[in-house]
C-alpha positions as CSV (number, residue, x, y, z in Angstrom):
1,M,100.0,25.9,89.9
2,E,98.8,27.2,86.6
3,F,100.3,30.8,85.6
4,L,98.6,32.9,82.7
5,D,101.2,35.8,82.3
6,A,99.2,38.9,81.8
7,H,101.7,41.3,81.2
8,M,104.8,40.3,79.3
9,H,106.8,41.6,76.2
10,V,108.6,39.6,73.2
11,W,111.1,41.7,71.3
12,A,114.1,41.4,68.7
13,T,116.1,44.6,68.7
14,N,119.0,43.5,66.6
15,C,117.4,41.8,63.6
16,E,116.9,43.9,60.1
17,G,113.6,45.2,60.0
18,A,113.2,45.5,63.8
19,V,110.3,47.7,65.0
20,H,112.0,47.8,68.6
21,D,114.7,49.8,69.4
22,C,117.0,49.2,72.3
23,K,117.7,53.2,72.8
24,V,114.0,53.6,73.8
25,L,114.0,50.0,75.9
26,G,117.3,50.6,77.7
27,D,118.7,48.5,80.1
28,P,116.3,45.4,79.4
29,S,117.0,45.3,75.8
30,D,120.9,45.7,76.4
31,K,120.6,42.7,78.6
32,F,118.0,40.6,76.4
33,P,118.3,42.0,72.9
34,K,116.0,38.9,71.8
35,Y,113.1,37.7,74.0
36,Y,110.5,35.2,72.7
37,F,107.6,33.2,73.8
38,E,109.5,30.1,74.6
39,N,112.2,32.1,76.6
40,L,109.2,33.1,79.1
41,K,108.2,29.5,79.3
42,S,111.7,28.5,80.1
43,D,112.1,31.3,82.7
44,L,108.6,30.7,84.3
45,E,107.9,27.0,84.4
46,V,109.0,25.7,87.6
47,Q,109.2,22.2,88.5
48,S,111.0,21.1,92.3
49,S,110.0,19.0,95.2
50,D,108.0,22.0,97.1
51,F,106.9,24.2,94.1
52,I,105.4,23.8,90.4
53,I,104.4,26.4,87.9
54,R,102.9,25.5,84.5
55,V,102.5,28.5,82.0
56,V,99.2,28.2,80.3
57,G,99.0,31.4,78.6
58,A,100.7,34.9,77.8
59,V,99.8,38.4,77.4
60,H,102.5,40.2,74.8
61,I,102.2,43.9,75.8
62,E,103.3,46.3,73.3
63,A,107.0,47.1,73.7
64,I,107.0,50.7,72.5
65,P,107.5,49.7,68.9
66,S,108.5,52.3,66.0
67,D,105.3,51.0,63.9
68,G,102.3,49.6,66.2
69,W,100.5,47.6,63.6
70,Q,104.0,46.0,62.1
71,E,104.9,45.0,65.8
72,V,101.4,43.5,66.1
73,L,102.3,41.3,62.6
74,W,105.5,40.2,64.3
75,V,104.2,39.3,67.4
76,A,101.5,37.2,65.8
77,K,104.0,35.2,63.9
78,Q,106.1,34.7,67.2
79,A,103.0,33.5,68.7
80,R,102.6,30.7,66.0
81,D,105.4,28.9,67.5
82,A,104.6,29.3,71.0
83,S,103.1,26.2,73.1
84,F,100.4,28.1,75.1
85,P,97.5,30.5,73.8
86,V,98.8,34.1,73.3
87,A,96.8,37.3,73.5
88,I,98.1,40.7,71.9
89,V,97.8,44.1,73.1
90,G,99.1,46.6,70.5
91,R,100.3,50.4,70.4
92,L,98.2,52.6,69.0
93,D,98.2,56.7,69.7
94,L,94.3,57.3,70.5
95,S,94.9,61.0,70.6
96,M,95.5,61.1,66.7
97,P,92.7,62.5,64.7
98,D,92.2,59.4,62.7
99,A,92.7,56.9,65.4
100,C,89.2,55.6,65.1
101,D,89.8,55.0,61.5
102,Q,93.1,53.1,62.2
103,L,91.4,50.6,65.1
104,E,88.9,50.1,62.4
105,A,91.5,48.7,59.7
106,W,93.3,47.0,62.8
107,V,90.3,45.2,63.8
108,A,89.4,44.0,60.3
109,Q,93.3,43.0,59.5
110,A,93.2,41.0,62.8
111,Q,89.9,39.5,61.8
112,E,90.9,38.6,58.3
113,H,94.4,37.2,59.3
114,N,93.1,35.2,62.7
115,I,95.4,37.4,65.0
116,S,94.3,37.4,68.7
117,L,94.2,41.2,69.0
118,K,92.6,41.7,72.5
119,G,93.2,45.4,73.2
120,I,95.5,48.6,73.3
121,R,98.2,50.0,75.4
122,F,99.2,53.9,75.0
123,I,101.6,54.7,77.6
124,V,100.7,58.3,78.8
125,N,103.2,58.3,82.3
126,W,103.6,62.3,82.6
127,E,106.2,63.7,85.1
128,P,108.0,61.3,85.6
129,T,107.6,61.0,81.8
130,W,108.0,57.7,79.9
131,P,109.5,57.3,76.1
132,K,107.4,58.9,73.4
133,V,105.0,60.4,76.0
134,Q,104.4,64.1,74.3
135,R,101.9,65.7,76.3
136,S,100.2,65.8,79.7
137,D,96.4,65.7,78.7
138,Y,95.9,62.7,77.0
139,L,93.4,61.1,79.4
140,S,91.3,64.4,79.2
141,S,91.3,64.7,75.7
142,S,88.0,64.4,73.7
143,T,89.8,62.8,70.9
144,F,91.7,60.4,73.3
145,A,88.1,59.9,74.4
146,R,86.2,59.2,71.1
147,A,88.9,56.4,70.2
148,Y,88.8,54.9,73.8
149,A,85.2,54.4,73.6
150,A,85.8,52.7,70.3
151,L,87.8,50.0,71.9
152,G,84.6,49.0,73.9
153,E,82.4,49.0,70.7
154,N,85.4,46.4,69.2
155,D,85.4,44.5,72.3
156,L,88.9,45.6,73.0
157,S,90.4,46.6,76.0
158,F,92.8,49.7,77.0
159,D,95.9,48.8,79.0
160,L,96.4,52.1,81.3
161,Q,100.0,52.8,82.4
162,A,100.0,56.3,84.1
163,N,101.2,57.7,87.1
164,P,99.3,57.8,90.7
165,H,98.5,61.9,89.8
166,Q,97.0,61.0,86.4
167,L,94.6,57.9,87.9
168,L,91.6,60.3,88.8
169,D,91.4,61.3,85.0
170,A,91.5,57.8,84.4
171,A,88.7,56.6,86.5
172,H,86.6,59.4,85.1
173,L,87.3,58.1,81.4
174,A,86.4,54.5,82.9
175,K,83.1,56.0,84.6
176,T,82.0,57.6,81.4
177,Y,82.7,55.0,79.0
178,P,82.0,51.5,80.7
179,K,81.9,49.3,77.7
180,T,85.8,49.4,77.3
181,R,87.3,47.0,79.9
182,L,90.4,49.2,81.4
183,I,93.3,47.4,82.7
184,I,95.7,49.1,85.3
185,N,99.3,48.1,84.8
186,H,101.8,47.9,87.6
187,M,99.5,48.9,90.5
188,G,99.0,52.3,89.2
189,C,103.0,52.6,88.9
190,L,103.3,54.0,92.6
191,S,107.1,55.0,93.3
192,I,107.8,56.3,96.6
193,P,111.3,56.8,98.4
194,T,113.5,54.4,100.4
195,L,113.2,55.1,104.0
196,P,116.7,56.2,105.3
197,L,118.9,54.3,107.8
198,M,118.2,54.8,111.5
199,S,121.6,56.3,111.8
200,A,120.1,59.1,109.5
201,P,119.2,62.4,111.2
202,S,115.6,62.3,112.5
203,A,114.6,65.5,110.5
204,Y,115.4,63.8,107.6
205,Q,113.8,60.6,108.5
206,Q,110.5,62.5,109.1
207,Q,110.6,64.0,105.8
208,Q,110.9,61.0,103.9
209,Q,108.2,59.4,105.8
210,Q,106.1,62.0,105.1
211,E,106.9,61.8,101.7
212,R,106.0,58.3,101.3
213,A,102.6,59.0,103.0
214,N,101.8,61.6,100.8
215,R,102.6,59.8,97.6
216,I,100.7,56.7,98.5
217,A,97.6,59.0,99.7
218,V,97.5,60.2,95.9
219,W,97.8,56.6,94.9
220,R,95.0,55.5,97.3
221,Q,92.5,58.1,95.9
222,G,93.1,57.6,92.5
223,M,93.0,53.6,93.0
224,R,90.0,53.9,94.8
225,A,88.4,55.9,92.3
226,L,89.3,53.6,89.8
227,A,87.8,50.4,91.7
228,E,84.5,52.2,92.4
229,A,84.4,53.1,88.5
230,G,82.9,50.0,87.7
231,D,83.6,45.9,87.5
232,H,84.9,46.4,83.9
233,V,88.3,48.2,85.9
234,F,91.1,45.5,86.5
235,V,94.5,45.8,87.7
236,K,97.7,44.1,87.3
237,I,100.0,42.9,90.5
238,S,103.4,43.6,88.8
239,M,106.7,45.6,88.9
240,M,106.7,45.6,92.2
241,C,110.5,46.3,92.2
242,Y,109.3,49.6,90.9
243,I,108.1,50.4,94.6
244,D,110.6,48.3,96.6
245,P,113.7,46.4,94.4
246,N,113.6,43.7,97.3
247,W,109.8,43.2,97.6
248,D,109.9,39.9,98.2
249,Q,111.8,40.0,101.2
250,D,110.0,39.8,104.6
251,D,110.3,42.5,107.0
252,D,109.6,41.3,110.4
253,E,109.0,45.1,111.8
254,V,105.4,44.8,110.2
255,G,103.0,41.8,111.3
256,C,100.2,40.5,108.9
257,S,97.0,40.3,110.8
258,S,94.8,39.7,107.5
259,K,91.9,37.1,107.4
260,S,91.4,34.5,104.8
261,I,89.9,36.1,101.4
262,S,87.0,34.4,99.7
263,H,86.0,35.3,96.2
264,G,82.6,37.0,96.7
265,S,82.6,38.4,100.1
266,D,81.2,41.4,100.7
267,S,84.5,42.7,102.6
268,V,87.3,41.0,101.2
269,H,89.9,42.4,103.9
270,K,88.2,42.2,107.4
271,N,90.9,44.6,109.0
272,E,89.9,47.9,107.8
273,S,92.9,49.5,109.8
274,Y,95.4,47.5,107.6
275,H,96.8,50.4,105.4
276,P,100.5,51.2,104.3
277,E,100.4,54.2,107.1
278,Y,100.6,51.2,109.6
279,A,103.8,50.2,108.0
280,L,105.0,53.7,107.6
281,L,104.5,54.2,111.6
282,Q,106.2,51.0,112.4
283,G,109.1,52.1,110.0
284,S,108.7,49.2,107.8
285,R,111.0,49.3,104.7
286,N,108.8,46.9,102.9
287,I,105.4,47.8,102.6
288,V,104.4,46.2,99.3
289,P,102.5,43.4,100.9
290,L,100.2,46.2,102.5
291,L,99.7,47.6,99.1
292,V,98.5,44.1,97.6
293,S,96.5,43.6,100.3
294,E,94.6,47.0,99.7
295,L,94.5,46.5,96.1
296,V,92.7,42.9,96.6
297,S,90.2,44.7,99.0
298,M,89.3,47.7,96.8
299,F,89.1,45.1,93.6
300,G,88.4,42.0,94.8
301,P,90.6,39.1,93.7
302,H,88.5,38.6,90.6
303,R,90.0,41.9,89.2
304,C,93.3,41.5,90.1
305,M,95.8,39.3,88.6
306,F,99.3,38.7,88.9
307,A,102.1,39.6,85.8
308,S,105.8,39.0,85.3
309,N,106.5,41.7,83.2
310,F,109.5,39.7,81.6
311,P,112.1,40.3,80.7
312,V,111.9,43.8,82.2
313,D,111.8,42.7,85.8
314,K,114.3,39.8,84.8
315,A,116.8,42.6,83.8
316,S,116.1,44.1,87.5
317,G,117.4,40.8,89.1
318,F,114.2,38.5,89.5
319,S,114.3,35.2,87.9
320,G,111.6,33.3,86.9
321,E,111.6,31.2,90.1
322,R,111.9,34.1,92.4
323,L,109.3,36.0,90.9
324,L,106.9,33.3,91.3
325,R,107.8,32.4,94.5
326,G,107.5,36.3,95.3
327,F,103.7,35.9,94.2
328,T,103.4,32.8,96.6
329,W,105.2,34.5,99.3
330,L,102.5,37.5,99.2
331,C,99.6,34.9,99.1
332,D,101.0,33.1,102.1
333,K,101.7,36.3,104.2
334,L,98.4,38.0,103.4
335,N,96.6,34.4,103.6
336,F,95.0,34.4,100.7
337,S,92.4,31.2,100.0
338,E,93.3,28.8,97.3
339,D,90.4,30.5,95.3
340,V,91.7,33.9,95.6
341,R,95.5,32.4,94.5
342,R,93.5,30.6,91.2
343,H,92.2,34.2,90.5
344,L,95.4,35.9,91.0
345,F,97.6,33.9,88.8
346,S,95.2,32.8,86.3
347,G,91.5,33.3,86.7
348,T,91.2,37.0,86.6
349,A,93.6,37.1,83.3
350,R,91.7,34.4,81.4
351,R,88.6,36.4,81.9
352,C,89.8,39.8,81.3
353,Y,91.3,39.1,78.2
354,N,89.0,36.9,76.8
355,F,91.1,33.5,76.4
């Protein structure tokens, strides 16, 4: 199987002139102070008797650098030594008054130096708030919107990393400016409490189940709005350990009754009752397969893509083989066709990032 990694990071935090800060990146950069494209290839290429993965490309997503353009230049230099094609998504604060001017300069310099700049990410997660996020209203800001629209005019995409309660604002932005491809990071950053042990008081169990249901409802409303905003909106199936650190482990309490999914079908998922509430009612601890099933139903496989989020997810205990076998396990559990698998592992990312 070919794998085009739609979301990964290269960085070097302990060298002179570094634009990446271990204090910002935290535990992943403590464990992996340097991470390059060949590290990714070594981690993700698997050759065993029952499982073969070949890395055919990667998308570097900005790693919260101190200087966005300098990171682009540094990553482009690393990409020259990569054994596969590389796309770059840089960091630019679209809320700055001169963001459009900066973007114009970036595009000109990227063309001049033959740099494969494909888009911009500016993290907007608010409450819980991620590093360097200064305000809550980026997605509703007119200044932000102007620069967002300028991305589409320059055939650049926007990688959206936001919390579930911010997704409706993102959907409005996507619907208003359909020329800009919007790529949702990490399944919309859903985080839910772990179900307590059965020995816990029943009132506490019910409270936690209700909290899970409430958070999923907010997430679902936002993701559905984004899916309906247009075919220019995509989603990455990644960072699932944020939902469940053991998302790749089967949960026998919940069966999967999905039918085979084929690209181009009117109803990707034939069982309309197949929603996370089913898992909640059954007391399932791992609802990730159900969430993935919903996303593929909402967006269609041609707008969904797997991504490693390495080395961040590697720092969370996932080797490359474990991660990729986990992706395959999801496909098997949800009875995805070979066509759907090709979209998820490489096809969607190749189209979305114009490889």
